[in-house]
PDB file of N, CA, C, O and CB in Angstrom:
ATOM      1  N   UNK A   1     -26.007  31.918 -27.106  1.00  0.00           N
ATOM      2  CA  UNK A   1     -24.620  31.850 -26.762  1.00  0.00           C
ATOM      3  C   UNK A   1     -24.397  31.141 -25.442  1.00  0.00           C
ATOM      4  O   UNK A   1     -25.341  30.866 -24.702  1.00  0.00           O
ATOM      5  CB  UNK A   1     -24.042  33.218 -26.716  1.00  0.00           C
ATOM      6  N   UNK A   2     -23.191  30.862 -25.169  1.00  0.00           N
ATOM      7  CA  UNK A   2     -22.823  30.144 -23.953  1.00  0.00           C
ATOM      8  C   UNK A   2     -22.830  31.049 -22.730  1.00  0.00           C
ATOM      9  O   UNK A   2     -22.904  30.566 -21.600  1.00  0.00           O
ATOM     10  CB  UNK A   2     -21.456  29.515 -24.114  1.00  0.00           C
ATOM     11  N   UNK A   3     -22.756  32.353 -22.945  1.00  0.00           N
ATOM     12  CA  UNK A   3     -22.700  33.286 -21.822  1.00  0.00           C
ATOM     13  C   UNK A   3     -23.997  34.071 -21.712  1.00  0.00           C
ATOM     14  O   UNK A   3     -24.607  34.405 -22.728  1.00  0.00           O
ATOM     15  CB  UNK A   3     -21.513  34.242 -21.974  1.00  0.00           C
ATOM     16  N   UNK A   4     -24.426  34.372 -20.485  1.00  0.00           N
ATOM     17  CA  UNK A   4     -25.616  35.205 -20.325  1.00  0.00           C
ATOM     18  C   UNK A   4     -25.308  36.649 -20.715  1.00  0.00           C
ATOM     19  O   UNK A   4     -24.154  37.078 -20.717  1.00  0.00           O
ATOM     20  CB  UNK A   4     -26.134  35.138 -18.873  1.00  0.00           C
ATOM     21  N   UNK A   5     -26.358  37.381 -21.042  1.00  0.00           N
ATOM     22  CA  UNK A   5     -26.178  38.802 -21.337  1.00  0.00           C
ATOM     23  C   UNK A   5     -25.715  39.531 -20.080  1.00  0.00           C
ATOM     24  O   UNK A   5     -25.987  39.098 -18.960  1.00  0.00           O
ATOM     25  CB  UNK A   5     -27.493  39.426 -21.877  1.00  0.00           C
ATOM     26  N   UNK A   6     -25.023  40.626 -20.280  1.00  0.00           N
ATOM     27  CA  UNK A   6     -24.557  41.418 -19.153  1.00  0.00           C
ATOM     28  C   UNK A   6     -23.215  42.042 -19.444  1.00  0.00           C
ATOM     29  O   UNK A   6     -22.642  41.820 -20.512  1.00  0.00           O
ATOM     30  CB  UNK A   6     -24.475  40.571 -17.906  1.00  0.00           C
ATOM     31  N   UNK A   7     -22.698  42.830 -18.495  1.00  0.00           N
ATOM     32  CA  UNK A   7     -21.442  43.546 -18.721  1.00  0.00           C
ATOM     33  C   UNK A   7     -20.241  42.620 -18.918  1.00  0.00           C
ATOM     34  O   UNK A   7     -19.326  42.956 -19.669  1.00  0.00           O
ATOM     35  CB  UNK A   7     -21.174  44.468 -17.563  1.00  0.00           C
ATOM     36  N   UNK A   8     -20.230  41.481 -18.268  1.00  0.00           N
ATOM     37  CA  UNK A   8     -19.102  40.555 -18.444  1.00  0.00           C
ATOM     38  C   UNK A   8     -19.072  40.018 -19.867  1.00  0.00           C
ATOM     39  O   UNK A   8     -17.999  39.853 -20.448  1.00  0.00           O
ATOM     40  CB  UNK A   8     -19.191  39.388 -17.439  1.00  0.00           C
ATOM     41  N   UNK A   9     -20.229  39.749 -20.422  1.00  0.00           N
ATOM     42  CA  UNK A   9     -20.290  39.240 -21.794  1.00  0.00           C
ATOM     43  C   UNK A   9     -19.737  40.264 -22.773  1.00  0.00           C
ATOM     44  O   UNK A   9     -18.989  39.903 -23.682  1.00  0.00           O
ATOM     45  CB  UNK A   9     -21.734  38.874 -22.173  1.00  0.00           C
ATOM     46  N   UNK A  10     -20.085  41.515 -22.605  1.00  0.00           N
ATOM     47  CA  UNK A  10     -19.582  42.567 -23.499  1.00  0.00           C
ATOM     48  C   UNK A  10     -18.058  42.645 -23.427  1.00  0.00           C
ATOM     49  O   UNK A  10     -17.398  42.784 -24.456  1.00  0.00           O
ATOM     50  CB  UNK A  10     -20.205  43.937 -23.133  1.00  0.00           C
ATOM     51  N   UNK A  11     -17.497  42.557 -22.225  1.00  0.00           N
ATOM     52  CA  UNK A  11     -16.035  42.596 -22.076  1.00  0.00           C
ATOM     53  C   UNK A  11     -15.379  41.377 -22.716  1.00  0.00           C
ATOM     54  O   UNK A  11     -14.337  41.492 -23.360  1.00  0.00           O
ATOM     55  CB  UNK A  11     -15.650  42.675 -20.592  1.00  0.00           C
ATOM     56  N   UNK A  12     -15.989  40.218 -22.538  1.00  0.00           N
ATOM     57  CA  UNK A  12     -15.438  39.000 -23.137  1.00  0.00           C
ATOM     58  C   UNK A  12     -15.549  39.028 -24.660  1.00  0.00           C
ATOM     59  O   UNK A  12     -14.639  38.570 -25.352  1.00  0.00           O
ATOM     60  CB  UNK A  12     -16.155  37.766 -22.585  1.00  0.00           C
ATOM     61  N   UNK A  13     -16.650  39.558 -25.188  1.00  0.00           N
ATOM     62  CA  UNK A  13     -16.781  39.702 -26.646  1.00  0.00           C
ATOM     63  C   UNK A  13     -15.695  40.616 -27.196  1.00  0.00           C
ATOM     64  O   UNK A  13     -15.109  40.328 -28.240  1.00  0.00           O
ATOM     65  CB  UNK A  13     -18.174  40.254 -27.016  1.00  0.00           C
ATOM     66  N   UNK A  14     -15.424  41.715 -26.501  1.00  0.00           N
ATOM     67  CA  UNK A  14     -14.375  42.644 -26.928  1.00  0.00           C
ATOM     68  C   UNK A  14     -13.009  41.965 -26.891  1.00  0.00           C
ATOM     69  O   UNK A  14     -12.207  42.125 -27.810  1.00  0.00           O
ATOM     70  CB  UNK A  14     -14.368  43.900 -26.037  1.00  0.00           C
ATOM     71  N   UNK A  15     -12.750  41.213 -25.836  1.00  0.00           N
ATOM     72  CA  UNK A  15     -11.473  40.495 -25.729  1.00  0.00           C
ATOM     73  C   UNK A  15     -11.343  39.446 -26.832  1.00  0.00           C
ATOM     74  O   UNK A  15     -10.265  39.280 -27.403  1.00  0.00           O
ATOM     75  CB  UNK A  15     -11.346  39.825 -24.346  1.00  0.00           C
ATOM     76  N   UNK A  16     -12.424  38.743 -27.135  1.00  0.00           N
ATOM     77  CA  UNK A  16     -12.391  37.728 -28.191  1.00  0.00           C
ATOM     78  C   UNK A  16     -12.087  38.365 -29.543  1.00  0.00           C
ATOM     79  O   UNK A  16     -11.312  37.816 -30.326  1.00  0.00           O
ATOM     80  CB  UNK A  16     -13.729  36.968 -28.252  1.00  0.00           C
ATOM     81  N   UNK A  17     -12.687  39.510 -29.818  1.00  0.00           N
ATOM     82  CA  UNK A  17     -12.419  40.214 -31.074  1.00  0.00           C
ATOM     83  C   UNK A  17     -10.957  40.646 -31.157  1.00  0.00           C
ATOM     84  O   UNK A  17     -10.345  40.552 -32.220  1.00  0.00           O
ATOM     85  CB  UNK A  17     -13.340  41.438 -31.211  1.00  0.00           C
ATOM     86  N   UNK A  18     -10.394  41.117 -30.051  1.00  0.00           N
ATOM     87  CA  UNK A  18      -8.988  41.536 -30.032  1.00  0.00           C
ATOM     88  C   UNK A  18      -8.059  40.341 -30.260  1.00  0.00           C
ATOM     89  O   UNK A  18      -7.078  40.448 -30.996  1.00  0.00           O
ATOM     90  CB  UNK A  18      -8.648  42.223 -28.691  1.00  0.00           C
ATOM     91  N   UNK A  19      -8.364  39.216 -29.638  1.00  0.00           N
ATOM     92  CA  UNK A  19      -7.543  38.010 -29.820  1.00  0.00           C
ATOM     93  C   UNK A  19      -7.604  37.528 -31.263  1.00  0.00           C
ATOM     94  O   UNK A  19      -6.585  37.136 -31.833  1.00  0.00           O
ATOM     95  CB  UNK A  19      -8.009  36.889 -28.869  1.00  0.00           C
ATOM     96  N   UNK A  20      -8.789  37.556 -31.853  1.00  0.00           N
ATOM     97  CA  UNK A  20      -8.942  37.131 -33.240  1.00  0.00           C
ATOM     98  C   UNK A  20      -8.159  38.049 -34.174  1.00  0.00           C
ATOM     99  O   UNK A  20      -7.466  37.573 -35.074  1.00  0.00           O
ATOM    100  CB  UNK A  20     -10.424  37.109 -33.636  1.00  0.00           C
ATOM    101  N   UNK A  21      -8.264  39.356 -33.966  1.00  0.00           N
ATOM    102  CA  UNK A  21      -7.538  40.314 -34.806  1.00  0.00           C
ATOM    103  C   UNK A  21      -6.028  40.135 -34.676  1.00  0.00           C
ATOM    104  O   UNK A  21      -5.298  40.281 -35.656  1.00  0.00           O
ATOM    105  CB  UNK A  21      -7.928  41.749 -34.435  1.00  0.00           C
ATOM    106  N   UNK A  22      -5.563  39.822 -33.480  1.00  0.00           N
ATOM    107  CA  UNK A  22      -4.124  39.631 -33.270  1.00  0.00           C
ATOM    108  C   UNK A  22      -3.642  38.299 -33.838  1.00  0.00           C
ATOM    109  O   UNK A  22      -2.506  38.207 -34.305  1.00  0.00           O
ATOM    110  CB  UNK A  22      -3.795  39.706 -31.781  1.00  0.00           C
ATOM    111  N   UNK A  23      -4.474  37.281 -33.807  1.00  0.00           N
ATOM    112  CA  UNK A  23      -4.050  35.954 -34.228  1.00  0.00           C
ATOM    113  C   UNK A  23      -4.177  35.668 -35.711  1.00  0.00           C
ATOM    114  O   UNK A  23      -3.388  34.894 -36.253  1.00  0.00           O
ATOM    115  CB  UNK A  23      -4.819  34.958 -33.496  1.00  0.00           C
ATOM    116  N   UNK A  24      -5.148  36.271 -36.384  1.00  0.00           N
ATOM    117  CA  UNK A  24      -5.351  35.957 -37.798  1.00  0.00           C
ATOM    118  C   UNK A  24      -4.120  36.189 -38.671  1.00  0.00           C
ATOM    119  O   UNK A  24      -3.865  35.375 -39.558  1.00  0.00           O
ATOM    120  CB  UNK A  24      -6.483  36.770 -38.328  1.00  0.00           C
ATOM    121  N   UNK A  25      -3.347  37.249 -38.470  1.00  0.00           N
ATOM    122  CA  UNK A  25      -2.166  37.432 -39.317  1.00  0.00           C
ATOM    123  C   UNK A  25      -1.132  36.307 -39.180  1.00  0.00           C
ATOM    124  O   UNK A  25      -0.302  36.125 -40.071  1.00  0.00           O
ATOM    125  CB  UNK A  25      -1.513  38.750 -38.989  1.00  0.00           C
ATOM    126  N   UNK A  26      -1.169  35.567 -38.102  1.00  0.00           N
ATOM    127  CA  UNK A  26      -0.187  34.503 -37.877  1.00  0.00           C
ATOM    128  C   UNK A  26      -0.597  33.172 -38.497  1.00  0.00           C
ATOM    129  O   UNK A  26       0.153  32.199 -38.413  1.00  0.00           O
ATOM    130  CB  UNK A  26       0.034  34.317 -36.398  1.00  0.00           C
ATOM    131  N   UNK A  27      -1.775  33.111 -39.119  1.00  0.00           N
ATOM    132  CA  UNK A  27      -2.289  31.845 -39.633  1.00  0.00           C
ATOM    133  C   UNK A  27      -1.393  31.246 -40.713  1.00  0.00           C
ATOM    134  O   UNK A  27      -1.313  30.022 -40.826  1.00  0.00           O
ATOM    135  CB  UNK A  27      -3.683  32.042 -40.182  1.00  0.00           C
ATOM    136  N   UNK A  28      -0.730  32.059 -41.493  1.00  0.00           N
ATOM    137  CA  UNK A  28       0.094  31.549 -42.596  1.00  0.00           C
ATOM    138  C   UNK A  28       1.582  31.782 -42.353  1.00  0.00           C
ATOM    139  O   UNK A  28       2.216  32.555 -43.071  1.00  0.00           O
ATOM    140  CB  UNK A  28      -0.321  32.205 -43.909  1.00  0.00           C
ATOM    141  N   UNK A  29       2.126  31.132 -41.367  1.00  0.00           N
ATOM    142  CA  UNK A  29       3.551  31.297 -41.062  1.00  0.00           C
ATOM    143  C   UNK A  29       4.427  30.322 -41.830  1.00  0.00           C
ATOM    144  O   UNK A  29       5.629  30.552 -41.959  1.00  0.00           O
ATOM    145  CB  UNK A  29       3.788  31.125 -39.579  1.00  0.00           C
ATOM    146  N   UNK A  30       3.859  29.244 -42.340  1.00  0.00           N
ATOM    147  CA  UNK A  30       4.634  28.337 -43.159  1.00  0.00           C
ATOM    148  C   UNK A  30       5.034  27.024 -42.522  1.00  0.00           C
ATOM    149  O   UNK A  30       5.644  26.186 -43.186  1.00  0.00           O
ATOM    150  CB  UNK A  30       5.823  29.010 -43.586  1.00  0.00           C
ATOM    151  N   UNK A  31       4.708  26.816 -41.250  1.00  0.00           N
ATOM    152  CA  UNK A  31       5.005  25.507 -40.676  1.00  0.00           C
ATOM    153  C   UNK A  31       3.692  24.794 -40.357  1.00  0.00           C
ATOM    154  O   UNK A  31       2.673  25.437 -40.106  1.00  0.00           O
ATOM    155  CB  UNK A  31       5.889  25.644 -39.397  1.00  0.00           C
ATOM    156  N   UNK A  32       3.724  23.474 -40.367  1.00  0.00           N
ATOM    157  CA  UNK A  32       2.494  22.689 -40.226  1.00  0.00           C
ATOM    158  C   UNK A  32       1.730  23.030 -38.955  1.00  0.00           C
ATOM    159  O   UNK A  32       0.522  23.265 -38.998  1.00  0.00           O
ATOM    160  CB  UNK A  32       2.818  21.211 -40.240  1.00  0.00           C
ATOM    161  N   UNK A  33       2.415  23.058 -37.846  1.00  0.00           N
ATOM    162  CA  UNK A  33       1.727  23.278 -36.576  1.00  0.00           C
ATOM    163  C   UNK A  33       0.970  24.592 -36.583  1.00  0.00           C
ATOM    164  O   UNK A  33      -0.206  24.640 -36.224  1.00  0.00           O
ATOM    165  CB  UNK A  33       2.718  23.255 -35.422  1.00  0.00           C
ATOM    166  N   UNK A  34       1.635  25.642 -36.986  1.00  0.00           N
ATOM    167  CA  UNK A  34       0.984  26.949 -37.011  1.00  0.00           C
ATOM    168  C   UNK A  34      -0.114  26.981 -38.058  1.00  0.00           C
ATOM    169  O   UNK A  34      -1.240  27.381 -37.763  1.00  0.00           O
ATOM    170  CB  UNK A  34       2.004  28.055 -37.283  1.00  0.00           C
ATOM    171  N   UNK A  35       0.200  26.566 -39.274  1.00  0.00           N
ATOM    172  CA  UNK A  35      -0.793  26.629 -40.349  1.00  0.00           C
ATOM    173  C   UNK A  35      -2.022  25.789 -40.034  1.00  0.00           C
ATOM    174  O   UNK A  35      -3.148  26.226 -40.272  1.00  0.00           O
ATOM    175  CB  UNK A  35      -0.179  26.168 -41.660  1.00  0.00           C
ATOM    176  N   UNK A  36      -1.819  24.601 -39.508  1.00  0.00           N
ATOM    177  CA  UNK A  36      -2.950  23.711 -39.246  1.00  0.00           C
ATOM    178  C   UNK A  36      -3.785  24.183 -38.058  1.00  0.00           C
ATOM    179  O   UNK A  36      -4.992  24.382 -38.188  1.00  0.00           O
ATOM    180  CB  UNK A  36      -2.454  22.295 -38.996  1.00  0.00           C
ATOM    181  N   UNK A  37      -3.154  24.362 -36.911  1.00  0.00           N
ATOM    182  CA  UNK A  37      -3.931  24.645 -35.708  1.00  0.00           C
ATOM    183  C   UNK A  37      -4.484  26.058 -35.671  1.00  0.00           C
ATOM    184  O   UNK A  37      -5.637  26.245 -35.282  1.00  0.00           O
ATOM    185  CB  UNK A  37      -3.090  24.414 -34.496  1.00  0.00           C
ATOM    186  N   UNK A  38      -3.713  27.049 -36.057  1.00  0.00           N
ATOM    187  CA  UNK A  38      -4.263  28.406 -36.055  1.00  0.00           C
ATOM    188  C   UNK A  38      -5.391  28.540 -37.066  1.00  0.00           C
ATOM    189  O   UNK A  38      -6.384  29.218 -36.803  1.00  0.00           O
ATOM    190  CB  UNK A  38      -3.167  29.430 -36.355  1.00  0.00           C
ATOM    191  N   UNK A  39      -5.244  27.898 -38.221  1.00  0.00           N
ATOM    192  CA  UNK A  39      -6.324  27.938 -39.211  1.00  0.00           C
ATOM    193  C   UNK A  39      -7.575  27.244 -38.678  1.00  0.00           C
ATOM    194  O   UNK A  39      -8.691  27.709 -38.910  1.00  0.00           O
ATOM    195  CB  UNK A  39      -5.874  27.281 -40.527  1.00  0.00           C
ATOM    196  N   UNK A  40      -7.394  26.140 -37.972  1.00  0.00           N
ATOM    197  CA  UNK A  40      -8.537  25.438 -37.385  1.00  0.00           C
ATOM    198  C   UNK A  40      -9.252  26.320 -36.374  1.00  0.00           C
ATOM    199  O   UNK A  40     -10.477  26.444 -36.408  1.00  0.00           O
ATOM    200  CB  UNK A  40      -8.084  24.132 -36.718  1.00  0.00           C
ATOM    201  N   UNK A  41      -8.493  26.933 -35.474  1.00  0.00           N
ATOM    202  CA  UNK A  41      -9.108  27.798 -34.467  1.00  0.00           C
ATOM    203  C   UNK A  41      -9.704  29.053 -35.093  1.00  0.00           C
ATOM    204  O   UNK A  41     -10.734  29.540 -34.626  1.00  0.00           O
ATOM    205  CB  UNK A  41      -8.082  28.186 -33.406  1.00  0.00           C
ATOM    206  N   UNK A  42      -9.079  29.587 -36.139  1.00  0.00           N
ATOM    207  CA  UNK A  42      -9.631  30.752 -36.835  1.00  0.00           C
ATOM    208  C   UNK A  42     -10.961  30.396 -37.483  1.00  0.00           C
ATOM    209  O   UNK A  42     -11.909  31.178 -37.418  1.00  0.00           O
ATOM    210  CB  UNK A  42      -8.642  31.274 -37.899  1.00  0.00           C
ATOM    211  N   UNK A  43     -11.042  29.226 -38.105  1.00  0.00           N
ATOM    212  CA  UNK A  43     -12.301  28.802 -38.726  1.00  0.00           C
ATOM    213  C   UNK A  43     -13.402  28.673 -37.680  1.00  0.00           C
ATOM    214  O   UNK A  43     -14.538  29.082 -37.920  1.00  0.00           O
ATOM    215  CB  UNK A  43     -12.117  27.465 -39.467  1.00  0.00           C
ATOM    216  N   UNK A  44     -13.076  28.116 -36.537  1.00  0.00           N
ATOM    217  CA  UNK A  44     -14.064  28.011 -35.462  1.00  0.00           C
ATOM    218  C   UNK A  44     -14.491  29.389 -34.967  1.00  0.00           C
ATOM    219  O   UNK A  44     -15.673  29.617 -34.706  1.00  0.00           O
ATOM    220  CB  UNK A  44     -13.502  27.188 -34.300  1.00  0.00           C
ATOM    221  N   UNK A  45     -13.543  30.301 -34.838  1.00  0.00           N
ATOM    222  CA  UNK A  45     -13.853  31.643 -34.344  1.00  0.00           C
ATOM    223  C   UNK A  45     -14.711  32.420 -35.328  1.00  0.00           C
ATOM    224  O   UNK A  45     -15.532  33.243 -34.922  1.00  0.00           O
ATOM    225  CB  UNK A  45     -12.571  32.410 -34.063  1.00  0.00           C
ATOM    226  N   UNK A  46     -14.530  32.165 -36.618  1.00  0.00           N
ATOM    227  CA  UNK A  46     -15.268  32.901 -37.641  1.00  0.00           C
ATOM    228  C   UNK A  46     -16.579  32.225 -38.041  1.00  0.00           C
ATOM    229  O   UNK A  46     -17.346  32.792 -38.819  1.00  0.00           O
ATOM    230  CB  UNK A  46     -14.404  33.074 -38.859  1.00  0.00           C
ATOM    231  N   UNK A  47     -16.849  31.030 -37.527  1.00  0.00           N
ATOM    232  CA  UNK A  47     -18.061  30.291 -37.874  1.00  0.00           C
ATOM    233  C   UNK A  47     -19.284  30.996 -37.298  1.00  0.00           C
ATOM    234  O   UNK A  47     -19.391  31.138 -36.080  1.00  0.00           O
ATOM    235  CB  UNK A  47     -17.982  28.836 -37.357  1.00  0.00           C
ATOM    236  N   UNK A  48     -20.211  31.443 -38.151  1.00  0.00           N
ATOM    237  CA  UNK A  48     -21.392  32.152 -37.643  1.00  0.00           C
ATOM    238  C   UNK A  48     -22.258  31.290 -36.725  1.00  0.00           C
ATOM    239  O   UNK A  48     -23.002  31.833 -35.907  1.00  0.00           O
ATOM    240  CB  UNK A  48     -22.228  32.645 -38.801  1.00  0.00           C
ATOM    241  N   UNK A  49     -22.182  29.974 -36.838  1.00  0.00           N
ATOM    242  CA  UNK A  49     -22.978  29.102 -35.970  1.00  0.00           C
ATOM    243  C   UNK A  49     -22.549  29.224 -34.515  1.00  0.00           C
ATOM    244  O   UNK A  49     -23.344  28.950 -33.615  1.00  0.00           O
ATOM    245  CB  UNK A  49     -22.860  27.650 -36.424  1.00  0.00           C
ATOM    246  N   UNK A  50     -21.319  29.626 -34.270  1.00  0.00           N
ATOM    247  CA  UNK A  50     -20.834  29.766 -32.908  1.00  0.00           C
ATOM    248  C   UNK A  50     -21.021  31.158 -32.328  1.00  0.00           C
ATOM    249  O   UNK A  50     -20.627  31.421 -31.192  1.00  0.00           O
ATOM    250  CB  UNK A  50     -19.399  29.407 -32.856  1.00  0.00           C
ATOM    251  N   UNK A  51     -21.621  32.043 -33.104  1.00  0.00           N
ATOM    252  CA  UNK A  51     -21.806  33.426 -32.654  1.00  0.00           C
ATOM    253  C   UNK A  51     -23.155  33.578 -31.961  1.00  0.00           C
ATOM    254  O   UNK A  51     -24.117  32.899 -32.320  1.00  0.00           O
ATOM    255  CB  UNK A  51     -21.700  34.407 -33.843  1.00  0.00           C
ATOM    256  N   UNK A  52     -23.229  34.460 -30.975  1.00  0.00           N
ATOM    257  CA  UNK A  52     -24.514  34.675 -30.272  1.00  0.00           C
ATOM    258  C   UNK A  52     -25.525  35.354 -31.159  1.00  0.00           C
ATOM    259  O   UNK A  52     -26.651  35.608 -30.730  1.00  0.00           O
ATOM    260  CB  UNK A  52     -24.308  35.509 -29.011  1.00  0.00           C
TER     261      UNK A  52
END
């Protein structure tokens, strides 16, 4: 991963999970900007290759 192990990493992982949980429901709002960009960022967030 991009971050070293330690307490800061655990807090950032928790924050990332909270942001993902809050943002995923908004992926299908029906307008191009939201549908395209949120889906793109959601795919990146869920990609196992980017996980530690």
